Steps between C-alpha positions, in 0.01 A plus 500: 500500500856639488774314316738321725856637515815289489620431854759262657345157529230538236460265204502666154454401147789650299597505127849364424743586222424148360141613438366257763292626797595344833416538868756624752510589867644848565781502759685829504440835325803678346481858403775639277518882508543713190856589425723589211522134407135392535153646489412323825264204534338267751548119497435210729686192614246227443473119530340317215212289640605191299791490747289491811172332399403180318176646363411394145476860381857576602629178345342610169671835524829333557448280203417795280817672603703183423346494150634862452846372605495675839732317745262419792634164620835602641561520878646819642548656845303804386145397398401865413412651169471873436163641407457863384189690603386521131506121472228454778168429332283399804544495872317226694 
């Protein structure tokens, strides 16, 4: 069976800079072309699932992030986080 590729609307398990794995829903793909300032990369706008679901798994992920001093409780107009392609561990 072929490995699923990241696509808009898919749920992914991603690694974070806080060393906590969490689930996100991919919303929009952003491709930055190579230039004199950057090597080029692909990233995604994503919504953390602890923001849209009350499932116990996502509550545990949120709690682990809080323990690492990641600010996850504030309200904002922009619920998105940025996920780089290399952070995606598993696509569901």
